[in-house]
C-alpha positions in Angstrom: -14.6 8.3 5.7 -13.5 6.1 2.9 -14.0 5.1 -0.6 -16.3 2.4 -1.6 -16.0 0.1 -4.4 -18.5 -2.5 -5.8 -16.1 -5.1 -7.3 -18.1 -5.2 -10.5 -16.7 -1.9 -12.3 -15.5 0.9 -9.7 -11.9 1.7 -9.9 -9.7 4.8 -9.4 -6.5 6.0 -11.3 -3.8 8.6 -11.3 -1.0 9.1 -13.4 2.4 8.8 -11.4 5.9 9.1 -12.7 7.8 6.7 -10.6 10.9 6.0 -13.0 13.2 7.9 -10.5 12.8 5.3 -7.9 13.8 1.6 -7.7 12.5 1.0 -3.9 8.9 2.3 -2.6 7.0 1.9 0.7 3.0 1.9 0.2 0.8 2.3 2.6 -3.0 2.0 3.1 -6.2 0.8 5.5 -8.0 -1.6 3.5 -11.3 -3.3 4.1 -11.5 -6.4 1.7 -15.3 -7.4 1.3 -14.5 -11.6 1.0 -11.4 -13.3 -0.6 -11.5 -15.6 -3.5 -8.6 -17.1 -5.7 -9.2 -14.8 -8.8 -6.8 -12.1 -8.4 -8.9 -9.3 -8.0 -6.2 -6.3 -7.2 -6.4 -3.9 -4.6 -3.7 -1.6 -6.4 -1.7 -2.1 -9.9 0.8 0.3 -11.3 1.0 -0.1 -15.1 -0.9 0.4 -18.2 -2.1 -1.8 -19.7 -0.9 -3.5 -16.7 1.5 -4.1 -14.1 3.2 -6.8 -15.7 3.5 -4.7 -19.2 5.7 -2.2 -17.7 8.2 -2.0 -14.8 5.4 -2.1 -12.5 3.7 -3.4 -9.4 0.9 -5.1 -7.7 -1.3 -5.7 -4.5 -3.2 -8.8 -5.1 -5.3 -9.6 -1.8 -7.3 -12.4 -4.0 -4.0 -14.3 -5.3 -4.7 -17.4 -7.0 -2.2 -19.1 -4.8 -4.5 -18.5 -1.9 -2.9 -15.9 0.0 -2.2 -12.1 0.1 0.1 -11.2 -2.8 2.4 -8.2 -3.1 4.6 -8.7 -6.5 6.7 -6.1 -9.2 7.7 -6.8 -12.9 10.9 -6.0 -14.7 10.3 -5.8 -18.8 12.1 -8.7 -20.3 13.1 -10.3 -16.8 9.6 -11.2 -15.5 8.1 -11.2 -11.8 9.4 -11.0 -8.6 6.6 -11.8 -5.9 5.7 -12.9 -2.7 2.7 -13.8 -0.6 1.6 -13.9 2.8 -1.6 -15.4 4.8 -4.6 -13.3 4.7 -6.2 -11.3 7.4 -9.7 -11.5 7.9 -12.1 -10.5 5.6 -15.0 -7.8 5.8 -13.1 -5.9 8.6 -10.5 -2.7 8.4 -6.5 -3.6 8.5 -3.6 -1.4 8.2 -0.9 -2.7 5.4 2.3 -1.5 4.8 4.2 -2.7 1.7 8.0 -2.4 0.7 9.3 -2.8 -2.6 12.6 -3.3 -3.5 14.2 -3.6 -7.2 17.6 -4.8 -5.9 18.8 -7.1 -8.7 18.6 -10.6 -6.6 16.4 -13.4 -6.8 15.8 -13.6 -3.4 12.6 -11.8 -1.4 12.3 -8.2 -2.7 9.0 -7.5 -0.6 8.4 -7.2 3.1 4.8 -6.7 4.5 3.5 -5.3 7.8 -0.2 -6.0 8.8 -1.8 -4.0 11.6 1.9 -3.1 12.6 3.5 -6.4 12.4 5.8 -8.1 10.1 4.3 -11.1 8.6 6.1 -13.6 6.9 6.5 -14.0 3.3 6.5 -16.9 1.1 8.2 -16.6 -2.3 6.4 -17.1 -5.5 8.4 -15.7 -8.4 12.1 -15.3 -8.1 13.2 -13.1 -11.0 16.3 -10.7 -10.6 14.1 -7.5 -10.9 16.4 -4.2 -10.9 16.3 -0.8 -12.5 13.6 1.9 -11.7 10.0 2.0 -12.0 7.8 3.2 -14.8 6.1 6.6 -15.8 2.9 4.9 -15.9 -0.7 5.3 -14.2 -1.8 3.7 -10.7 -5.1 1.8 -10.4 -7.1 1.3 -7.3 -9.0 -1.5 -7.0 -8.8 -2.8 -10.5 -6.3 -3.9 -13.1 -5.7 -1.0 -15.4 -9.7 0.0 -15.3 -10.7 -3.1 -17.4 -11.2 -6.2 -15.1 -9.9 -7.9 -11.9 -12.0 -5.2 -9.6 -11.7 -5.5 -6.2 -14.7 -5.0 -3.5 -14.0 -2.9 -0.4 -13.2 0.2 0.7 -9.9 1.7 1.1 -8.3 4.9 2.8 -5.3 6.4 3.7 -3.2 5.6 0.6 0.5 7.0 0.7 3.4 6.0 -1.4 7.2 7.2 -0.1 10.4 6.5 -2.0 13.1 3.8 -0.1 12.5 0.6 1.9 10.9 1.1 5.9 13.5 -0.7 7.8 11.6 -0.9 11.3 8.6 -2.5 12.4 7.8 0.9 14.5 7.3 3.0 11.3 4.6 0.7 10.5 3.2 0.3 14.1 2.6 4.1 14.0 0.5 4.0 11.1 -1.5 0.8 12.3 -2.3 3.1 15.4 -4.0 5.7 13.5 -1.3 8.5 12.7 -2.4 9.9 9.5 -0.1 9.2 6.7 0.5 12.6 5.7 2.2 13.4 8.7 5.1 10.9 8.3 8.1 12.2 6.5 5.8 14.5 4.6 9.0 16.1 3.0 9.5 12.7 1.4 5.9 11.8 0.4 5.3 11.1 -3.4 1.9 10.5 -3.4 -1.0 10.9 -0.4 -5.0 10.0 -1.3 -6.8 10.0 2.1 -10.3 9.1 0.5 -11.4 11.3 3.3 -11.7 14.3 2.2 -12.9 16.2 -1.0 -10.7 19.4 -0.9 -7.9 19.4 -3.6 -5.7 20.8 -1.3 -5.4 18.5 1.0 -5.5 15.7 -1.7 -2.9 17.2 -3.5 -0.2 16.5 -0.8 2.7 15.2 -2.6 6.4 16.1 -3.6 5.5 15.1 -7.1 5.1 18.3 -9.4 2.4 18.6 -10.4 0.8 16.8 -7.9 -1.2 13.8 -8.7 -4.9 13.9 -8.1 -6.8 10.7 -8.3 -9.9 10.3 -11.0 -12.7 7.8 -9.8 -15.4 6.1 -11.6 -18.1 4.6 -9.8 -16.6 4.7 -6.3 -18.7 6.5 -3.5 -18.0 7.8 -0.2 -18.3 5.5 2.5 -20.0 7.5 5.4 -19.9 4.9 8.0 -17.8 5.5 11.2 -16.2 1.8 11.5 -12.6 2.9 9.9 -12.6 5.6 12.3 -13.9 3.9 15.5 -11.8 0.4 14.3 -8.4 2.2 14.0 -9.0 4.1 17.1 -9.7 0.6 18.6 -6.3 -0.6 17.0 -4.3 2.4 18.7 -5.7 1.8 21.9 -5.0 -2.2 21.8 -1.3 -1.5 20.4 -0.5 1.3 23.2 -1.8 -1.2 25.8 0.4 -3.8 24.6 3.6 -1.5 23.8 3.2 -0.1 27.7 3.1 -4.0 29.0 5.9 -5.0 26.8 8.0 -1.9 26.9 8.8 -2.8 23.4 10.5 -0.4 21.1 9.2 -2.0 18.1 5.5 -1.4 19.2 6.0 1.9 20.6 4.8 5.1 19.2 7.6 6.7 17.3 8.2 10.6 17.5 8.1 11.6 13.7 11.2 13.4 13.6 12.8 9.9 14.2 11.7 8.5 11.2 14.4 9.6 8.6 17.0 7.4 10.7 14.4 4.4 9.6 14.6 5.0 6.2 17.1 3.5 3.5 17.4 6.4 0.9 16.8 4.9 -2.2 15.2 4.8 -5.5 
């Protein structure tokens, strides 16, 4: 199952205190109905917007004709990067890293369906310091505009920056996000279970729970079927290539793949 958003006024929101962190990794399965260059958002952290606080955002409909990730430093400005969009009207797995490292270079990485993608920098402020204590908005800009149309599942946030493609490939094969470094997991919203005991899997206290407006359960099995199809394809490719970067990596290996930061 997943959550379906109509692109008109559906959204989710959850209070998150990220003020202890300057590096994040964000993972989700996303089905984006269709692309336009109108800034419609998949995720935006910050009230009244990600660019009003020390926030961050994921914008599939970036006006530059690409898929953008960005964050903001109050008083300094934006650091943002973008990559070529994956196909619309289909499930894809995304893993993004955000690193407020104080440089003017690219501060983000993106992995799509387990593979790193080439980023183009759009904004180059030397964003630094920690994120805000604010609200994460799902498929909208602060619940008021830029509503995204599509589906989402398995949204998770960890502190630190992923160093290797192996982690992204494991998630893209269909591993549930709450089995990955569970002792470090800051936020987990599967959008496939209604039980609060499952949705509350987090190391933030109290555990954050998403409130939805308008979004409905998507009962189609398409995500499960497509996810397992991707897993089979990746496993076949890994076996053929004998490539560590695409092989399944044991969960107890992941600690060595993270930079502890933020």
